NUTOR-806923 format. One record per residue (C-alpha): residue number from 1; x negated, y negated, z negated. Coordinates in steps of 0.5 Angstrom, whole numbers, plus 500, padded with zeros to 3 digits. Layout:
<sites>
<site><pos>NUM</pos><east>X</east><north>Y</north><up>Z</up></site>
...
</sites>
This chain:
<sites>
<site><pos>1</pos><east>060</east><north>892</north><up>258</up></site>
<site><pos>2</pos><east>066</east><north>890</north><up>255</up></site>
<site><pos>3</pos><east>066</east><north>883</north><up>251</up></site>
<site><pos>4</pos><east>071</east><north>882</north><up>246</up></site>
<site><pos>5</pos><east>072</east><north>875</north><up>243</up></site>
<site><pos>6</pos><east>072</east><north>875</north><up>235</up></site>
<site><pos>7</pos><east>074</east><north>870</north><up>230</up></site>
<site><pos>8</pos><east>074</east><north>870</north><up>223</up></site>
<site><pos>9</pos><east>079</east><north>866</north><up>219</up></site>
<site><pos>10</pos><east>080</east><north>865</north><up>211</up></site>
<site><pos>11</pos><east>088</east><north>866</north><up>210</up></site>
<site><pos>12</pos><east>092</east><north>863</north><up>205</up></site>
<site><pos>13</pos><east>087</east><north>857</north><up>203</up></site>
<site><pos>14</pos><east>086</east><north>850</north><up>205</up></site>
<site><pos>15</pos><east>079</east><north>850</north><up>204</up></site>
<site><pos>16</pos><east>073</east><north>855</north><up>206</up></site>
<site><pos>17</pos><east>070</east><north>861</north><up>202</up></site>
<site><pos>18</pos><east>077</east><north>862</north><up>199</up></site>
<site><pos>19</pos><east>083</east><north>866</north><up>201</up></site>
<site><pos>20</pos><east>082</east><north>872</north><up>204</up></site>
<site><pos>21</pos><east>078</east><north>873</north><up>210</up></site>
<site><pos>22</pos><east>080</east><north>877</north><up>216</up></site>
<site><pos>23</pos><east>077</east><north>878</north><up>223</up></site>
<site><pos>24</pos><east>081</east><north>877</north><up>229</up></site>
<site><pos>25</pos><east>079</east><north>881</north><up>236</up></site>
<site><pos>26</pos><east>083</east><north>879</north><up>242</up></site>
<site><pos>27</pos><east>081</east><north>884</north><up>247</up></site>
<site><pos>28</pos><east>085</east><north>885</north><up>254</up></site>
<site><pos>29</pos><east>087</east><north>892</north><up>253</up></site>
<site><pos>30</pos><east>087</east><north>896</north><up>247</up></site>
<site><pos>31</pos><east>081</east><north>899</north><up>246</up></site>
<site><pos>32</pos><east>080</east><north>907</north><up>244</up></site>
<site><pos>33</pos><east>083</east><north>908</north><up>236</up></site>
<site><pos>34</pos><east>076</east><north>910</north><up>234</up></site>
<site><pos>35</pos><east>073</east><north>904</north><up>237</up></site>
<site><pos>36</pos><east>077</east><north>899</north><up>233</up></site>
<site><pos>37</pos><east>076</east><north>903</north><up>227</up></site>
<site><pos>38</pos><east>068</east><north>902</north><up>228</up></site>
<site><pos>39</pos><east>069</east><north>895</north><up>229</up></site>
<site><pos>40</pos><east>073</east><north>894</north><up>223</up></site>
<site><pos>41</pos><east>068</east><north>898</north><up>219</up></site>
<site><pos>42</pos><east>062</east><north>894</north><up>222</up></site>
<site><pos>43</pos><east>066</east><north>888</north><up>220</up></site>
<site><pos>44</pos><east>067</east><north>890</north><up>213</up></site>
<site><pos>45</pos><east>072</east><north>886</north><up>211</up></site>
<site><pos>46</pos><east>079</east><north>888</north><up>208</up></site>
<site><pos>47</pos><east>082</east><north>887</north><up>215</up></site>
<site><pos>48</pos><east>081</east><north>887</north><up>222</up></site>
<site><pos>49</pos><east>087</east><north>885</north><up>227</up></site>
<site><pos>50</pos><east>087</east><north>887</north><up>234</up></site>
<site><pos>51</pos><east>091</east><north>882</north><up>238</up></site>
<site><pos>52</pos><east>093</east><north>883</north><up>246</up></site>
<site><pos>53</pos><east>098</east><north>879</north><up>250</up></site>
<site><pos>54</pos><east>104</east><north>883</north><up>253</up></site>
<site><pos>55</pos><east>109</east><north>878</north><up>257</up></site>
<site><pos>56</pos><east>111</east><north>873</north><up>252</up></site>
<site><pos>57</pos><east>109</east><north>876</north><up>246</up></site>
<site><pos>58</pos><east>103</east><north>879</north><up>243</up></site>
<site><pos>59</pos><east>101</east><north>886</north><up>240</up></site>
<site><pos>60</pos><east>098</east><north>887</north><up>234</up></site>
<site><pos>61</pos><east>094</east><north>893</north><up>230</up></site>
<site><pos>62</pos><east>091</east><north>892</north><up>223</up></site>
<site><pos>63</pos><east>085</east><north>896</north><up>221</up></site>
<site><pos>64</pos><east>081</east><north>896</north><up>214</up></site>
<site><pos>65</pos><east>074</east><north>899</north><up>214</up></site>
<site><pos>66</pos><east>077</east><north>906</north><up>213</up></site>
<site><pos>67</pos><east>084</east><north>906</north><up>216</up></site>
<site><pos>68</pos><east>089</east><north>903</north><up>220</up></site>
<site><pos>69</pos><east>095</east><north>900</north><up>216</up></site>
<site><pos>70</pos><east>102</east><north>899</north><up>217</up></site>
<site><pos>71</pos><east>102</east><north>892</north><up>216</up></site>
<site><pos>72</pos><east>098</east><north>886</north><up>214</up></site>
<site><pos>73</pos><east>100</east><north>879</north><up>212</up></site>
<site><pos>74</pos><east>093</east><north>875</north><up>212</up></site>
<site><pos>75</pos><east>091</east><north>878</north><up>218</up></site>
<site><pos>76</pos><east>097</east><north>877</north><up>222</up></site>
<site><pos>77</pos><east>097</east><north>869</north><up>219</up></site>
<site><pos>78</pos><east>090</east><north>869</north><up>221</up></site>
<site><pos>79</pos><east>092</east><north>872</north><up>228</up></site>
<site><pos>80</pos><east>097</east><north>867</north><up>229</up></site>
<site><pos>81</pos><east>092</east><north>861</north><up>227</up></site>
<site><pos>82</pos><east>087</east><north>863</north><up>232</up></site>
<site><pos>83</pos><east>093</east><north>864</north><up>238</up></site>
<site><pos>84</pos><east>096</east><north>857</north><up>236</up></site>
<site><pos>85</pos><east>089</east><north>853</north><up>235</up></site>
<site><pos>86</pos><east>084</east><north>857</north><up>240</up></site>
<site><pos>87</pos><east>088</east><north>859</north><up>246</up></site>
<site><pos>88</pos><east>093</east><north>856</north><up>251</up></site>
<site><pos>89</pos><east>099</east><north>858</north><up>247</up></site>
<site><pos>90</pos><east>104</east><north>852</north><up>246</up></site>
<site><pos>91</pos><east>110</east><north>854</north><up>242</up></site>
<site><pos>92</pos><east>111</east><north>853</north><up>235</up></site>
<site><pos>93</pos><east>113</east><north>861</north><up>234</up></site>
<site><pos>94</pos><east>109</east><north>867</north><up>236</up></site>
<site><pos>95</pos><east>113</east><north>874</north><up>236</up></site>
<site><pos>96</pos><east>108</east><north>880</north><up>235</up></site>
<site><pos>97</pos><east>110</east><north>887</north><up>236</up></site>
<site><pos>98</pos><east>107</east><north>892</north><up>231</up></site>
<site><pos>99</pos><east>107</east><north>900</north><up>233</up></site>
<site><pos>100</pos><east>108</east><north>901</north><up>226</up></site>
<site><pos>101</pos><east>112</east><north>895</north><up>223</up></site>
<site><pos>102</pos><east>116</east><north>893</north><up>229</up></site>
<site><pos>103</pos><east>117</east><north>885</north><up>231</up></site>
<site><pos>104</pos><east>114</east><north>880</north><up>226</up></site>
<site><pos>105</pos><east>114</east><north>873</north><up>227</up></site>
<site><pos>106</pos><east>110</east><north>867</north><up>225</up></site>
<site><pos>107</pos><east>112</east><north>860</north><up>225</up></site>
<site><pos>108</pos><east>108</east><north>853</north><up>225</up></site>
<site><pos>109</pos><east>110</east><north>848</north><up>221</up></site>
<site><pos>110</pos><east>105</east><north>842</north><up>220</up></site>
<site><pos>111</pos><east>099</east><north>846</north><up>217</up></site>
<site><pos>112</pos><east>102</east><north>851</north><up>214</up></site>
<site><pos>113</pos><east>104</east><north>858</north><up>218</up></site>
<site><pos>114</pos><east>110</east><north>862</north><up>216</up></site>
<site><pos>115</pos><east>110</east><north>870</north><up>216</up></site>
<site><pos>116</pos><east>117</east><north>872</north><up>218</up></site>
<site><pos>117</pos><east>117</east><north>880</north><up>215</up></site>
<site><pos>118</pos><east>122</east><north>885</north><up>213</up></site>
<site><pos>119</pos><east>123</east><north>885</north><up>206</up></site>
<site><pos>120</pos><east>121</east><north>891</north><up>202</up></site>
<site><pos>121</pos><east>126</east><north>896</north><up>198</up></site>
<site><pos>122</pos><east>123</east><north>898</north><up>192</up></site>
<site><pos>123</pos><east>126</east><north>903</north><up>186</up></site>
<site><pos>124</pos><east>124</east><north>903</north><up>179</up></site>
<site><pos>125</pos><east>120</east><north>909</north><up>177</up></site>
<site><pos>126</pos><east>116</east><north>913</north><up>172</up></site>
<site><pos>127</pos><east>109</east><north>910</north><up>170</up></site>
<site><pos>128</pos><east>103</east><north>915</north><up>172</up></site>
<site><pos>129</pos><east>098</east><north>916</north><up>167</up></site>
<site><pos>130</pos><east>093</east><north>914</north><up>173</up></site>
<site><pos>131</pos><east>096</east><north>907</north><up>173</up></site>
<site><pos>132</pos><east>095</east><north>906</north><up>166</up></site>
<site><pos>133</pos><east>088</east><north>908</north><up>166</up></site>
<site><pos>134</pos><east>087</east><north>904</north><up>172</up></site>
<site><pos>135</pos><east>089</east><north>898</north><up>169</up></site>
<site><pos>136</pos><east>088</east><north>899</north><up>162</up></site>
<site><pos>137</pos><east>095</east><north>897</north><up>160</up></site>
<site><pos>138</pos><east>102</east><north>900</north><up>160</up></site>
<site><pos>139</pos><east>106</east><north>896</north><up>164</up></site>
<site><pos>140</pos><east>113</east><north>894</north><up>162</up></site>
<site><pos>141</pos><east>116</east><north>896</north><up>169</up></site>
<site><pos>142</pos><east>114</east><north>900</north><up>175</up></site>
<site><pos>143</pos><east>117</east><north>900</north><up>182</up></site>
<site><pos>144</pos><east>115</east><north>904</north><up>188</up></site>
<site><pos>145</pos><east>116</east><north>901</north><up>195</up></site>
<site><pos>146</pos><east>115</east><north>903</north><up>202</up></site>
<site><pos>147</pos><east>107</east><north>903</north><up>201</up></site>
<site><pos>148</pos><east>105</east><north>901</north><up>194</up></site>
<site><pos>149</pos><east>106</east><north>901</north><up>187</up></site>
<site><pos>150</pos><east>108</east><north>895</north><up>183</up></site>
<site><pos>151</pos><east>106</east><north>894</north><up>176</up></site>
<site><pos>152</pos><east>109</east><north>889</north><up>172</up></site>
<site><pos>153</pos><east>106</east><north>886</north><up>166</up></site>
<site><pos>154</pos><east>108</east><north>880</north><up>161</up></site>
<site><pos>155</pos><east>103</east><north>875</north><up>162</up></site>
<site><pos>156</pos><east>098</east><north>872</north><up>167</up></site>
<site><pos>157</pos><east>092</east><north>873</north><up>162</up></site>
<site><pos>158</pos><east>094</east><north>880</north><up>162</up></site>
<site><pos>159</pos><east>093</east><north>881</north><up>169</up></site>
<site><pos>160</pos><east>087</east><north>876</north><up>170</up></site>
<site><pos>161</pos><east>083</east><north>880</north><up>165</up></site>
<site><pos>162</pos><east>084</east><north>887</north><up>168</up></site>
<site><pos>163</pos><east>078</east><north>891</north><up>169</up></site>
<site><pos>164</pos><east>080</east><north>896</north><up>174</up></site>
<site><pos>165</pos><east>078</east><north>903</north><up>174</up></site>
<site><pos>166</pos><east>078</east><north>904</north><up>182</up></site>
<site><pos>167</pos><east>077</east><north>912</north><up>181</up></site>
<site><pos>168</pos><east>084</east><north>912</north><up>177</up></site>
<site><pos>169</pos><east>088</east><north>908</north><up>182</up></site>
<site><pos>170</pos><east>085</east><north>912</north><up>188</up></site>
<site><pos>171</pos><east>089</east><north>918</north><up>186</up></site>
<site><pos>172</pos><east>096</east><north>914</north><up>186</up></site>
<site><pos>173</pos><east>100</east><north>917</north><up>192</up></site>
<site><pos>174</pos><east>100</east><north>910</north><up>195</up></site>
<site><pos>175</pos><east>097</east><north>905</north><up>200</up></site>
<site><pos>176</pos><east>095</east><north>901</north><up>193</up></site>
<site><pos>177</pos><east>097</east><north>898</north><up>187</up></site>
<site><pos>178</pos><east>100</east><north>891</north><up>186</up></site>
<site><pos>179</pos><east>100</east><north>888</north><up>179</up></site>
<site><pos>180</pos><east>104</east><north>882</north><up>177</up></site>
<site><pos>181</pos><east>107</east><north>877</north><up>172</up></site>
<site><pos>182</pos><east>110</east><north>871</north><up>171</up></site>
<site><pos>183</pos><east>105</east><north>865</north><up>173</up></site>
<site><pos>184</pos><east>103</east><north>859</north><up>168</up></site>
<site><pos>185</pos><east>103</east><north>854</north><up>174</up></site>
<site><pos>186</pos><east>107</east><north>858</north><up>179</up></site>
<site><pos>187</pos><east>113</east><north>862</north><up>179</up></site>
<site><pos>188</pos><east>109</east><north>869</north><up>179</up></site>
<site><pos>189</pos><east>102</east><north>871</north><up>180</up></site>
<site><pos>190</pos><east>099</east><north>878</north><up>182</up></site>
<site><pos>191</pos><east>093</east><north>882</north><up>184</up></site>
<site><pos>192</pos><east>092</east><north>888</north><up>189</up></site>
<site><pos>193</pos><east>088</east><north>894</north><up>188</up></site>
<site><pos>194</pos><east>087</east><north>899</north><up>194</up></site>
<site><pos>195</pos><east>081</east><north>903</north><up>194</up></site>
<site><pos>196</pos><east>085</east><north>909</north><up>197</up></site>
<site><pos>197</pos><east>085</east><north>904</north><up>203</up></site>
<site><pos>198</pos><east>078</east><north>902</north><up>203</up></site>
<site><pos>199</pos><east>079</east><north>895</north><up>199</up></site>
<site><pos>200</pos><east>078</east><north>896</north><up>192</up></site>
<site><pos>201</pos><east>081</east><north>889</north><up>191</up></site>
<site><pos>202</pos><east>084</east><north>885</north><up>196</up></site>
<site><pos>203</pos><east>083</east><north>877</north><up>195</up></site>
<site><pos>204</pos><east>090</east><north>875</north><up>198</up></site>
<site><pos>205</pos><east>095</east><north>880</north><up>200</up></site>
<site><pos>206</pos><east>101</east><north>878</north><up>205</up></site>
<site><pos>207</pos><east>104</east><north>884</north><up>205</up></site>
<site><pos>208</pos><east>104</east><north>885</north><up>198</up></site>
<site><pos>209</pos><east>109</east><north>879</north><up>198</up></site>
<site><pos>210</pos><east>114</east><north>883</north><up>202</up></site>
<site><pos>211</pos><east>115</east><north>887</north><up>195</up></site>
<site><pos>212</pos><east>114</east><north>881</north><up>190</up></site>
<site><pos>213</pos><east>118</east><north>876</north><up>193</up></site>
<site><pos>214</pos><east>125</east><north>880</north><up>193</up></site>
<site><pos>215</pos><east>123</east><north>883</north><up>186</up></site>
<site><pos>216</pos><east>121</east><north>876</north><up>183</up></site>
<site><pos>217</pos><east>127</east><north>872</north><up>187</up></site>
<site><pos>218</pos><east>132</east><north>877</north><up>183</up></site>
<site><pos>219</pos><east>129</east><north>876</north><up>176</up></site>
<site><pos>220</pos><east>128</east><north>869</north><up>177</up></site>
<site><pos>221</pos><east>135</east><north>868</north><up>180</up></site>
<site><pos>222</pos><east>132</east><north>863</north><up>186</up></site>
<site><pos>223</pos><east>130</east><north>864</north><up>193</up></site>
<site><pos>224</pos><east>124</east><north>859</north><up>194</up></site>
<site><pos>225</pos><east>118</east><north>861</north><up>190</up></site>
<site><pos>226</pos><east>111</east><north>859</north><up>189</up></site>
<site><pos>227</pos><east>106</east><north>865</north><up>188</up></site>
<site><pos>228</pos><east>098</east><north>865</north><up>187</up></site>
<site><pos>229</pos><east>094</east><north>871</north><up>188</up></site>
<site><pos>230</pos><east>089</east><north>871</north><up>182</up></site>
<site><pos>231</pos><east>083</east><north>875</north><up>185</up></site>
<site><pos>232</pos><east>076</east><north>872</north><up>185</up></site>
<site><pos>233</pos><east>077</east><north>868</north><up>191</up></site>
<site><pos>234</pos><east>084</east><north>867</north><up>190</up></site>
<site><pos>235</pos><east>090</east><north>864</north><up>194</up></site>
<site><pos>236</pos><east>097</east><north>860</north><up>194</up></site>
<site><pos>237</pos><east>103</east><north>863</north><up>198</up></site>
<site><pos>238</pos><east>110</east><north>860</north><up>199</up></site>
<site><pos>239</pos><east>115</east><north>865</north><up>199</up></site>
<site><pos>240</pos><east>122</east><north>865</north><up>201</up></site>
<site><pos>241</pos><east>127</east><north>871</north><up>200</up></site>
<site><pos>242</pos><east>132</east><north>872</north><up>205</up></site>
<site><pos>243</pos><east>136</east><north>878</north><up>204</up></site>
<site><pos>244</pos><east>133</east><north>883</north><up>209</up></site>
<site><pos>245</pos><east>127</east><north>878</north><up>211</up></site>
<site><pos>246</pos><east>122</east><north>875</north><up>207</up></site>
<site><pos>247</pos><east>118</east><north>868</north><up>209</up></site>
<site><pos>248</pos><east>111</east><north>868</north><up>207</up></site>
<site><pos>249</pos><east>107</east><north>861</north><up>208</up></site>
<site><pos>250</pos><east>100</east><north>859</north><up>207</up></site>
<site><pos>251</pos><east>094</east><north>855</north><up>211</up></site>
<site><pos>252</pos><east>088</east><north>858</north><up>214</up></site>
<site><pos>253</pos><east>081</east><north>856</north><up>216</up></site>
<site><pos>254</pos><east>077</east><north>858</north><up>221</up></site>
<site><pos>255</pos><east>070</east><north>860</north><up>219</up></site>
<site><pos>256</pos><east>066</east><north>863</north><up>225</up></site>
<site><pos>257</pos><east>067</east><north>865</north><up>233</up></site>
<site><pos>258</pos><east>063</east><north>870</north><up>237</up></site>
<site><pos>259</pos><east>063</east><north>876</north><up>242</up></site>
<site><pos>260</pos><east>063</east><north>883</north><up>241</up></site>
<site><pos>261</pos><east>059</east><north>887</north><up>246</up></site>
<site><pos>262</pos><east>062</east><north>894</north><up>247</up></site>
</sites>
């Protein structure tokens, strides 16, 4: 019987029961893909990360309850939190290697952890009927990034009041849909809908901020930005645009530890 350590961490928050919960599993080697997918489905969280030690860096993969994904910010932040605080790792920077996204770094600065991720490249595109139906509004602008659509609205209230039609959003040919607007108390706010990836609404989506940060940095003419994802749980992020890279910072809180028996 194989035992795998598992942690559940609330990411992008300074207190429990907010931010985005992620499971972090630390196997000795990669389990079979079907096993990792089954564990993620059993956890029934937006993301479960699997992390293995490989020399002086760590391999990482991410699974929703239904699919493996190319990149996940909050589960990477949660994984770094576990490595920094619950293993014998003593450096202030972690290098993750993802089979799908390459090298990813996380740096520790006090209580905050900063993701060093590749910036998304977005292009403006035509609106889709499914997108308008999905959010109940005609967006001011629509963009397409590597994995997601980005819809821009005029106000925080408009984003907050969206009653999503998940069946319509699921028809979009993308991982999910980011909806954003200027924030009342931060530079920008957002929500993320990904029913096609098994996540109807994600509480806080770190990877979406690789798309949001370049957009808002250009629009606002600044490189340092504050952001809030206004889901029910909510979360705060510090974002920095650095050309081809994006730095996304936040805190994390441990909720539970345990073991999986396979």
